[in-house]
MARTI-41492 format. One line per field, with one value per atom (N, C-alpha, C, O, CB): residue number from 0; z, y, x. Coordinates in Angstrom, 1 decimal, decimal comma. Glycine has a CB too. Example, Ala and Ser with C-alpha at 12.3 -4.5 7.8 and 13.67 -1.06 7.14 Angstrom:
BEGIN
nr: 0/0/0/0/0/1/1/1/1/1
c3: 7,8/7,8/7,8/8,5/9,0/7,1/7,1/7,9/8,0/5,7
c2: -5,7/-4,5/-3,3/-3,3/-4,5/-2,2/-1,1/0,0/1,1/-0,6
c1: 13,2/12,3/13,2/14,2/11,3/12,8/13,7/12,9/13,4/14,1
***
This chain:
BEGIN
nr: 0/0/0/0/0/1/1/1/1/1/2/2/2/2/2/3/3/3/3/3/4/4/4/4/4/5/5/5/5/5/6/6/6/6/6/7/7/7/7/7/8/8/8/8/8/9/9/9/9/9/10/10/10/10/10/11/11/11/11/11/12/12/12/12/12/13/13/13/13/13/14/14/14/14/14/15/15/15/15/15/16/16/16/16/16/17/17/17/17/17/18/18/18/18/18/19/19/19/19/19/20/20/20/20/20/21/21/21/21/21/22/22/22/22/22/23/23/23/23/23/24/24/24/24/24/25/25/25/25/25/26/26/26/26/26/27/27/27/27/27/28/28/28/28/28/29/29/29/29/29/30/30/30/30/30/31/31/31/31/31/32/32/32/32/32/33/33/33/33/33/34/34/34/34/34/35/35/35/35/35/36/36/36/36/36/37/37/37/37/37/38/38/38/38/38/39/39/39/39/39/40/40/40/40/40/41/41/41/41/41/42/42/42/42/42/43/43/43/43/43/44/44/44/44/44/45/45/45/45/45/46/46/46/46/46/47/47/47/47/47/48/48/48/48/48/49/49/49/49/49/50/50/50/50/50/51/51/51/51/51/52/52/52/52/52/53/53/53/53/53/54/54/54/54/54/55/55/55/55/55/56/56/56/56/56/57/57/57/57/57/58/58/58/58/58/59/59/59/59/59/60/60/60/60/60/61/61/61/61/61/62/62/62/62/62/63/63/63/63/63/64/64/64/64/64/65/65/65/65/65/66/66/66/66/66/67/67/67/67/67/68/68/68/68/68/69/69/69/69/69/70/70/70/70/70/71/71/71/71/71/72/72/72/72/72/73/73/73/73/73/74/74/74/74/74/75/75/75/75/75/76/76/76/76/76/77/77/77/77/77/78/78/78/78/78/79/79/79/79/79/80/80/80/80/80/81/81/81/81/81/82/82/82/82/82/83/83/83/83/83/84/84/84/84/84/85/85/85/85/85/86/86/86/86/86/87/87/87/87/87/88/88/88/88/88/89/89/89/89/89/90/90/90/90/90/91/91/91/91/91/92/92/92/92/92/93/93/93/93/93/94/94/94/94/94/95/95/95/95/95/96/96/96/96/96/97/97/97/97/97/98/98/98/98/98/99/99/99/99/99/100/100/100/100/100/101/101/101/101/101/102/102/102/102/102/103/103/103/103/103/104/104/104/104/104/105/105/105/105/105/106/106/106/106/106/107/107/107/107/107/108/108/108/108/108/109/109/109/109/109/110/110/110/110/110/111/111/111/111/111/112/112/112/112/112/113/113/113/113/113/114/114/114/114/114/115/115/115/115/115/116/116/116/116/116/117/117/117/117/117/118/118/118/118/118/119/119/119/119/119/120/120/120/120/120/121/121/121/121/121/122/122/122/122/122/123/123/123/123/123/124/124/124/124/124/125/125/125/125/125/126/126/126/126/126/127/127/127/127/127/128/128/128/128/128/129/129/129/129/129/130/130/130/130/130/131/131/131/131/131/132/132/132/132/132/133/133/133/133/133/134/134/134/134/134/135/135/135/135/135/136/136/136/136/136/137/137/137/137/137/138/138/138/138/138/139/139/139/139/139/140/140/140/140/140/141/141/141/141/141
c3: 0,0/0,0/0,0/0,8/1,2/-0,9/-1,1/-0,6/-1,1/-2,5/0,5/1,0/0,9/1,1/2,5/0,4/0,4/1,4/1,4/-1,0/2,1/3,1/3,0/2,4/4,5/3,4/3,5/5,0/5,7/2,8/5,4/6,8/7,3/8,5/7,1/6,4/6,8/6,3/6,4/6,3/5,8/5,3/6,4/7,6/4,5/6,0/7,0/7,7/8,7/6,4/7,0/7,6/8,5/8,1/6,4/9,7/10,6/9,9/9,1/11,9/10,2/9,6/9,8/8,8/10,1/11,0/11,2/10,3/9,8/12,7/10,1/9,2/7,8/7,0/9,4/7,3/6,0/5,8/4,7/5,7/6,8/6,7/6,6/5,7/7,9/7,5/7,5/6,1/5,5/8,6/5,6/4,3/3,1/2,3/4,0/3,1/2,0/2,1/1,0/2,1/3,3/3,4/3,0/2,3/4,9/3,4/2,9/1,4/0,8/3,6/0,8/-0,7/-1,3/-2,3/-1,1/-0,7/-1,2/-1,2/-2,0/-0,5/-0,1/0,0/-1,0/-1,7/1,5/-1,2/-2,1/-3,6/-4,4/-2,0/-4,0/-5,4/-5,6/-6,7/-5,8/-4,5/-4,6/-4,5/-4,6/-6,0/-4,1/-3,9/-2,6/-2,5/-3,9/-1,6/-0,4/-0,2/0,4/0,8/-0,7/-0,5/0,9/1,7/-1,5/1,2/2,5/2,7/1,9/2,6/3,9/4,3/4,0/4,5/3,5/3,4/3,1/4,4/5,2/2,0/4,6/5,7/5,5/4,4/6,2/6,5/6,5/7,2/8,0/7,1/6,9/7,5/9,0/9,5/7,0/9,8/11,3/11,5/10,7/12,0/12,6/12,9/12,9/12,4/14,2/13,6/13,6/12,3/12,0/14,6/11,4/10,1/9,2/8,6/9,4/9,3/8,5/9,0/8,2/8,5/10,3/10,9/10,4/10,0/12,4/10,3/9,8/8,4/7,9/10,0/7,6/6,2/5,9/5,0/5,5/6,7/6,5/7,3/7,2/6,9/8,1/9,0/9,9/10,0/8,1/10,6/11,6/12,9/12,9/11,0/13,9/15,2/15,0/14,4/16,3/15,6/15,4/16,1/15,7/16,0/17,1/17,7/16,7/16,9/19,0/15,8/14,8/13,9/13,6/13,9/13,5/12,7/13,5/13,0/12,2/14,8/15,7/15,8/15,8/17,1/15,9/16,0/14,7/14,7/16,2/13,5/12,2/12,2/11,8/11,0/12,6/12,6/13,5/13,3/12,9/14,7/15,7/15,2/15,4/17,0/14,5/13,9/12,9/12,9/13,2/12,1/11,1/11,7/11,2/10,1/12,8/13,6/14,2/14,1/14,8/14,7/15,3/14,2/14,4/16,0/13,0/11,8/11,2/10,3/10,8/11,8/11,3/10,0/9,4/11,0/9,6/8,4/8,6/7,7/7,7/9,8/10,1/11,3/12,2/10,4/11,3/12,5/12,9/12,1/12,1/14,2/14,7/15,7/16,7/15,3/15,4/16,3/16,7/16,0/15,7/17,8/18,3/17,3/17,0/19,7/16,8/15,9/14,4/13,7/16,1/14,1/12,6/12,2/11,1/12,3/13,2/12,9/12,4/12,7/11,8/11,6/11,0/9,7/8,8/10,8/9,6/8,4/8,0/8,8/8,7/6,7/6,2/6,5/6,1/4,6/7,1/7,5/6,5/6,4/8,9/5,9/5,0/3,7/3,6/5,6/2,6/1,3/0,6/1,2/0,4/-0,7/-1,4/-1,5/-1,6/-2,8/-1,4/-1,6/-0,2/-0,2/-2,3/0,9/2,2/2,5/3,6/3,2/1,7/2,0/2,5/2,6/2,9/3,0/3,5/4,7/5,5/3,8/4,9/6,1/7,4/7,4/5,9/8,5/9,8/9,9/9,3/10,9/10,7/10,9/11,5/12,4/11,9/11,0/11,5/10,7/10,8/12,9/10,0/9,3/8,3/8,1/8,7/7,5/6,4/6,9/6,2/5,6/8,0/8,6/8,9/8,7/9,8/9,6/9,9/8,7/8,6/10,7/7,7/6,4/5,7/5,2/5,5/5,7/5,1/5,8/5,1/5,1/7,1/7,8/7,4/7,2/9,3/7,3/6,8/5,4/5,1/7,0/4,5/3,2/3,1/2,3/2,4/3,9/4,0/4,3/3,7/5,0/5,2/5,6/4,5/4,2/6,8/3,7/2,6/1,5/0,9/2,0/1,3/0,3/0,7/-0,1/0,0/2,0/2,6/2,4/2,0/4,1/2,6/2,3/0,9/0,6/2,7/-0,1/-1,5/-1,8/-2,5/-2,4/-1,2/-1,4/-0,8/-1,5/-0,7/0,4/1,0/0,2/0,1/2,5/-0,4/-1,2/-2,6/-3,4/-1,4/-2,9/-4,2/-5,4/-6,5/-4,6/-5,1/-6,2/-6,8/-6,0/-5,7/-8,1/-8,7/-8,5/-8,5/-10,2/-8,4/-8,3/-9,4/-9,1/-8,2/-10,6/-11,7/-11,5/-11,8/-13,0/-10,9/-10,6/-9,5/-9,5/-10,2/-8,5/-7,4/-7,9/-7,6/-6,3/-8,8/-9,4/-10,2/-10,2/-10,2/-11,0/-11,8/-10,9/-11,3/-12,7/-9,8/-8,9/-8,3/-8,2/-7,8/-7,9/-7,4/-8,4/-8,0/-6,9/-9,6/-10,6/-10,9/-11,1/-11,9/-10,9/-11,2/-10,0/-10,3/-11,3/-8,8/-7,7/-7,7/-7,5/-6,3/-7,9/-7,9/-9,0/-8,9/-8,1/-10,1/-11,3/-10,9/-11,6/-12,5/-9,9/-9,6/-8,6/-8,2/-9,2/-8,0/-6,9/-7,4/-8,4/-5,8/-6,6/-7,0/-6,4/-5,4/-6,6/-6,9/-6,4/-6,7/-7,8/-6,9/-5,8/-6,1/-7,1/-7,1/-4,8/-8,1/-9,1/-10,2/-11,0/-8,5/-10,1/-11,1/-12,4/-12,4/-10,5/-13,5/-14,8/-15,1/-14,5/-15,9/-16,1/-16,6/-17,0/-16,9/-17,7/-17,6/-18,1/-17,2/-17,6/-19,5/-15,9/-15,0/-14,8/-14,6/-13,7/-14,8/-14,5/-15,7/-15,7/-13,5/-16,9/-18,1/-18,5/-18,2/-19,3/-19,1/-19,5/-20,7/-21,6/-19,8/-20,8/-22,0/-23,2/-23,2/-21,8/-24,2/-25,5/-25,5/-26,6/-25,7/-24,4/-24,3/-24,9/-24,7/-22,9/-25,5/-26,0/-24,9/-23,8/-26,9/-25,1/-24,1/-24,4/-23,7/-23,8
c2: -1,2/0,0/1,2/1,4/0,0/2,1/3,3/4,5/4,8/3,6/5,2/6,3/7,5/7,4/6,1/8,6/9,9/10,9/11,0/10,4/11,5/12,5/13,7/13,7/11,9/14,8/16,1/16,4/16,9/17,3/16,1/16,3/17,7/18,0/15,9/18,7/20,1/20,7/21,9/20,9/19,9/20,4/20,8/20,6/19,3/21,5/22,0/20,9/21,1/23,0/19,7/18,6/17,8/17,4/17,8/17,4/16,6/15,3/14,7/16,3/14,8/13,6/12,4/11,6/13,2/12,2/11,0/11,1/10,1/11,0/12,4/12,5/12,2/11,7/14,0/12,6/12,3/10,8/10,3/13,0/10,1/8,6/8,0/7,2/8,0/8,5/8,0/8,3/7,4/8,7/9,5/9,8/9,0/8,5/11,3/8,8/8,0/6,5/5,9/8,0/6,0/4,6/4,5/3,6/4,1/5,5/5,5/5,6/4,9/6,7/6,4/6,5/5,2/4,8/7,7/4,5/3,2/2,2/1,3/2,8/2,2/1,3/1,7/0,8/1,4/2,9/3,4/3,0/2,7/4,9/3,1/2,8/1,3/0,9/3,5/0,5/-0,9/-1,4/-2,6/-1,3/-0,6/-1,0/-1,8/-2,6/0,2/-1,5/-2,2/-2,9/-2,2/-1,3/-4,1/-4,7/-5,2/-5,3/-5,9/-5,6/-6,2/-7,4/-8,2/-6,6/-7,4/-8,5/-8,2/-9,0/-9,8/-7,1/-6,8/-6,3/-5,6/-5,7/-6,8/-6,3/-5,1/-4,8/-7,4/-4,3/-3,1/-3,3/-4,2/-1,9/-2,5/-2,6/-2,4/-1,7/-1,6/-3,0/-2,8/-1,3/-0,6/-3,7/-0,8/0,7/1,1/2,1/1,0/0,2/0,6/0,6/1,4/-0,4/-0,4/-0,5/0,7/1,3/-1,8/1,1/2,2/3,5/4,4/2,3/3,6/4,8/4,9/6,0/4,7/3,8/3,8/4,2/5,0/2,4/3,6/3,9/5,4/6,0/3,1/6,0/7,4/8,4/9,6/7,6/7,8/8,6/9,5/10,7/9,4/8,9/9,6/8,7/7,6/9,9/9,3/8,6/7,5/7,8/9,6/6,3/5,3/5,6/5,0/3,9/6,5/6,9/7,6/7,5/7,7/8,3/9,0/7,9/8,1/9,9/6,9/5,8/5,1/4,8/4,8/4,9/4,2/5,1/4,5/4,0/6,4/7,2/7,1/7,1/8,7/7,1/7,0/5,7/5,6/7,1/4,6/3,3/3,2/2,6/2,2/3,9/3,9/4,6/4,2/4,5/5,7/6,5/5,6/5,6/7,8/4,9/4,0/2,9/2,4/3,4/2,4/1,3/1,9/1,2/0,8/3,1/3,7/3,9/3,9/5,0/4,2/4,4/3,1/3,1/5,2/2,0/0,7/0,2/-0,7/0,7/0,9/0,5/-0,5/-1,2/1,7/-0,6/-1,5/-2,4/-2,0/-0,8/-3,6/-4,5/-4,6/-4,9/-5,9/-4,4/-4,5/-5,6/-5,6/-3,2/-6,6/-7,7/-7,9/-7,5/-9,0/-8,5/-8,7/-9,6/-9,3/-9,3/-10,6/-11,5/-11,1/-11,3/-12,9/-10,7/-10,4/-9,0/-8,7/-10,5/-8,1/-6,7/-5,9/-6,3/-6,7/-4,9/-4,1/-4,7/-4,9/-2,6/-4,9/-5,6/-4,7/-4,3/-7,0/-4,5/-3,8/-4,5/-5,7/-3,5/-3,9/-4,5/-4,2/-5,0/-4,1/-3,0/-2,6/-2,2/-1,6/-1,5/-2,4/-1,8/-1,5/-1,6/-2,8/-1,1/-0,7/-1,8/-1,5/-0,2/-3,1/-4,2/-4,7/-5,7/-5,3/-4,0/-4,4/-4,2/-4,7/-3,8/-3,5/-3,2/-1,8/-1,0/-4,2/-1,5/-0,2/0,2/-0,7/-0,1/1,5/1,9/1,7/1,5/3,4/1,9/1,8/2,9/4,0/1,9/2,7/3,8/5,0/4,9/3,3/6,2/7,4/7,9/9,1/7,3/7,0/7,4/8,4/9,4/6,1/8,2/9,2/10,6/11,5/8,7/10,7/12,1/12,8/13,9/12,0/12,0/12,6/13,0/14,0/11,6/12,1/12,3/13,6/14,4/11,1/13,7/14,9/16,2/17,2/14,7/16,1/17,3/17,7/18,9/17,1/16,7/17,0/17,5/18,4/15,7/16,9/17,4/18,8/19,6/16,5/19,2/20,5/21,5/22,6/20,7/21,1/22,0/22,2/23,3/21,4/21,1/21,2/22,1/22,9/19,8/21,9/22,8/24,2/25,2/22,3/24,5/25,8/26,4/27,6/25,8/25,6/26,1/26,6/27,6/25,0/25,7/26,1/27,4/28,2/25,0/27,5/28,7/30,0/31,0/28,6/29,9/31,0/31,4/32,6/30,6/30,4/30,7/31,2/31,6/29,5/31,2/31,8/30,8/31,2/32,9/29,5/28,5/28,4/28,1/27,1/28,6/28,5/27,1/26,1/28,9/27,0/25,8/24,8/23,6/26,0/25,2/24,3/23,7/22,5/25,1/24,4/23,9/22,9/21,8/25,0/23,1/22,2/20,9/19,8/22,8/21,0/19,8/19,0/17,8/20,1/19,8/19,1/18,4/17,2/20,2/19,0/18,3/17,1/16,0/19,3/17,2/16,0/14,9/13,7/16,4/15,2/14,2/13,5/12,3/14,8/14,3/13,7/12,8/11,7/14,9/13,2/12,3/11,1/10,0/13,1/11,2/10,0/9,0/7,8/10,4/9,5/8,6/7,6/6,6/9,5/7,9/7,0/6,0/5,1/7,8/6,0/5,1/3,9/4,0/5,8/2,8/1,5/1,3/0,6/0,4/2,0/1,8/0,5/0,0/2,9/-0,2/-1,5/-1,5/-0,6/-2,2/-2,4/-2,5/-1,4/-1,3/-2,5/-0,5/0,6/0,1/-0,6/1,8/0,5/0,2/1,1/2,2/0,1/0,8/1,6/3,0/4,0/1,0/3,1/4,4/5,0/6,0/4,2/4,6/5,2/6,6/7,0/4,4/7,4/8,9/9,7/10,9/9,0/9,0/9,7/10,5/10,1/8,7/11,7/12,5/11,9/11,4/14,0/12,0/11,5/12,2/13,4/11,7/11,4/11,9/12,2/12,5/13,2/12,0/12,2/10,9/9,8/12,5/11,1/9,9/9,0/9,5/10,3/7,7/6,7/6,0/5,2/5,8
c1: 0,8/0,0/0,9/1,8/-1,0/0,6/1,4/0,6/-0,5/1,9/1,1/0,4/1,3/2,6/0,1/0,8/1,5/0,9/-0,3/1,6/1,7/1,3/2,1/3,2/1,3/1,5/2,2/2,6/1,7/1,4/3,8/4,1/3,9/3,6/5,5/4,1/4,0/2,7/2,5/5,1/1,7/0,5/-0,5/-0,2/-0,2/-1,6/-2,5/-3,4/-4,0/-3,4/-3,5/-4,3/-3,4/-2,3/-4,9/-3,9/-3,1/-2,7/-3,5/-3,9/-1,5/-1,0/-1,9/-2,2/0,4/-2,5/-3,3/-4,6/-5,1/-3,8/-5,1/-6,2/-5,9/-6,7/-6,8/-4,7/-4,2/-4,2/-4,6/-2,9/-3,6/-3,5/-4,9/-5,2/-2,8/-5,8/-7,2/-7,8/-8,5/-8,0/-7,7/-8,3/-7,7/-8,5/-8,1/-6,4/-5,8/-6,3/-6,5/-4,3/-6,5/-7,0/-8,4/-8,8/-6,8/-9,3/-10,7/-10,7/-11,5/-11,4/-9,9/-9,9/-9,4/-10,0/-8,9/-8,4/-8,0/-9,1/-9,2/-6,7/-9,9/-11,0/-12,1/-12,6/-11,6/-12,3/-13,4/-13,1/-14,0/-13,6/-11,8/-11,4/-11,2/-11,0/-10,2/-11,3/-11,1/-9,7/-9,5/-11,6/-8,8/-7,4/-7,3/-6,4/-6,4/-8,1/-8,2/-9,5/-10,4/-7,8/-9,7/-11,0/-11,2/-10,3/-11,2/-12,5/-12,8/-11,9/-11,7/-14,3/-11,3/-10,4/-8,9/-8,0/-10,8/-8,6/-7,2/-6,6/-7,2/-7,1/-5,3/-4,6/-3,8/-3,4/-3,6/-3,7/-2,9/-1,6/-1,4/-3,6/-0,6/0,7/0,6/-0,3/1,8/1,4/1,5/1,7/2,4/2,5/1,2/1,4/2,9/3,2/0,7/3,7/5,1/5,8/6,6/5,8/5,4/6,0/5,6/6,4/5,6/4,3/3,9/4,5/4,8/2,3/4,7/5,3/6,8/7,2/5,3/7,5/8,8/8,8/9,7/9,5/7,9/7,9/7,6/8,1/6,8/6,7/6,4/7,2/7,1/4,9/8,1/9,0/8,2/8,4/10,0/7,3/6,5/6,4/6,8/5,1/5,8/5,6/4,5/3,5/5,2/4,7/3,8/2,4/1,4/4,3/2,4/1,2/0,3/-1,0/1,5/0,9/0,1/-0,7/-1,8/1,0/0,0/-0,6/-1,6/-2,7/0,5/-1,3/-2,3/-3,6/-4,7/-1,7/-3,5/-4,6/-5,5/-6,7/-4,2/-4,8/-5,5/-6,3/-7,4/-4,6/-5,6/-6,2/-7,4/-8,4/-5,2/-7,3/-8,3/-9,5/-10,7/-7,8/-9,3/-10,4/-11,2/-12,4/-9,9/-10,4/-11,0/-11,8/-12,8/-9,9/-11,3/-12,0/-13,3/-14,3/-11,1/-13,2/-14,4/-15,5/-16,7/-14,1/-15,0/-15,9/-16,4/-17,3/-15,2/-16,0/-16,4/-15,7/-16,2/-17,9/-14,6/-14,0/-12,8/-12,5/-13,4/-12,3/-11,2/-11,6/-12,4/-9,9/-11,1/-11,1/-9,7/-8,8/-11,8/-9,5/-8,1/-8,0/-8,7/-7,6/-7,1/-7,0/-5,5/-4,6/-7,5/-5,3/-3,9/-3,1/-1,9/-3,8/-3,7/-3,0/-3,1/-2,2/-3,5/-4,3/-4,6/-4,1/-3,9/-6,0/-3,9/-3,5/-4,8/-5,9/-2,4/-4,5/-5,6/-6,1/-5,3/-5,1/-7,4/-7,9/-9,1/-9,9/-8,3/-9,3/-10,4/-11,7/-11,8/-10,3/-12,7/-13,9/-15,1/-16,0/-14,3/-15,0/-16,1/-15,5/-14,4/-17,0/-16,2/-15,9/-17,2/-18,3/-15,0/-17,1/-18,3/-19,4/-20,5/-17,9/-18,9/-19,9/-20,4/-21,1/-19,2/-20,1/-20,5/-22,0/-22,4/-19,6/-22,7/-24,1/-24,3/-23,3/-24,6/-25,5/-25,8/-25,0/-24,6/-27,3/-24,8/-24,0/-24,8/-26,0/-23,6/-24,1/-24,7/-25,8/-25,6/-23,7/-26,8/-27,8/-27,2/-26,3/-29,0/-27,6/-27,1/-25,8/-25,5/-26,7/-25,2/-23,9/-24,2/-23,4/-23,3/-25,3/-25,5/-25,8/-25,4/-26,8/-26,4/-26,7/-25,4/-25,2/-27,6/-24,5/-23,2/-22,4/-21,8/-22,3/-22,4/-21,7/-22,3/-21,5/-21,8/-23,6/-24,3/-23,8/-23,7/-25,8/-23,7/-23,2/-21,8/-21,5/-23,3/-20,9/-19,6/-19,5/-18,8/-18,7/-20,4/-20,5/-21,0/-20,4/-21,5/-21,9/-22,4/-21,3/-21,2/-23,6/-20,5/-19,3/-18,4/-17,9/-18,6/-18,1/-17,2/-17,8/-17,1/-16,9/-19,1/-19,7/-19,8/-19,6/-21,2/-19,9/-19,9/-18,5/-18,4/-20,2/-17,4/-16,1/-15,9/-15,3/-15,0/-16,4/-16,3/-17,1/-16,6/-16,9/-18,2/-19,0/-18,3/-18,3/-20,4/-17,8/-17,1/-15,9/-15,5/-16,7/-15,2/-14,0/-14,4/-13,5/-13,2/-15,7/-16,1/-16,1/-16,2/-15,3/-16,0/-16,0/-17,4/-18,4/-15,5/-17,6/-18,9/-19,5/-18,8/-18,9/-20,8/-21,6/-21,2/-21,1/-23,1/-21,0/-20,7/-19,3/-19,1/-20,7/-18,4/-17,1/-17,2/-16,5/-16,1/-18,0/-18,2/-18,7/-18,2/-19,2/-19,7/-20,3/-19,3/-19,3/-21,6/-18,5/-17,5/-16,5/-16,1/-16,8/-16,1/-15,1/-15,8/-15,1/-14,7/-17,0/-17,7/-17,8/-17,6/-19,1/-18,2/-18,3/-17,0/-16,9/-18,9/-15,9/-14,6/-14,1/-13,6/-13,5/-14,4/-14,1/-14,9/-14,4/-14,3/-16,2/-17,1/-16,7/-16,9/-18,5/-16,2/-15,9/-14,8/-14,7/-15,4/-14,0/-12,9/-13,2/-12,4/-11,7/-14,4/-14,7/-15,5/-16,2/-15,6/-15,3/-15,9/-17,3/-17,4/-15,0/-18,3/-19,7/-20,2/-20,0/-20,6/-20,9/-21,4/-22,5/-23,4/-22,0/-22,4/-23,4/-23,4/-24,3/-24,8/-22,4/-22,3/-21,7/-20,7/-21,5/-22,3/-21,7/-20,7/-20,5/-22,8/-19,9/-18,8/-19,2/-18,5/-18,0/-20,4/-20,9/-21,9/-22,6/-21,4/-22,0/-23,0/-22,6/-21,4/-23,0/-23,6/-23,4/-23,0/-22,9/-22,3/-22,9/-22,6/-23,8/-25,0/-22,3/-23,6/-24,7/-25,4/-24,7/-24,2/-26,7/-27,4/-26,9/-26,7/-28,9/-26,6/-26,1/-24,6/-24,1/-26,8/-24,0/-22,5/-21,8/-22,4/-22,0/-20,7/-20,0/-19,5/-19,2/-18,8/-19,6/-19,2/-18,0/-17,5/-20,3
***
């Protein structure tokens, strides 16, 4: 698994790790049952403190995306084919989405650009049951 982080970026490192793992799960690079590197190994690879990796893994565990066991280590628990999310998850997600959209609005990003960014991001994710041309505009070349 290849993770890239910005050690001096504005987003905390544990959040960057969490986000990259969620993205890898969403695109299908980390399917359900896939193992993740041990916290100490990933910390060595990224040249960061292992507690930072541990915090990222714990957040993912709390979100129901990872199962962490003493013998098995960190294993992906959910992927796009896992079925519907836990009750209440969608409301929390919608609140975070609203904040992201508010940030775009405050920064002056036009709605068409926001939609374009959303479509580009969605195009790369492995939605269950989605066909290759799902989301294509009617009449657009496929």
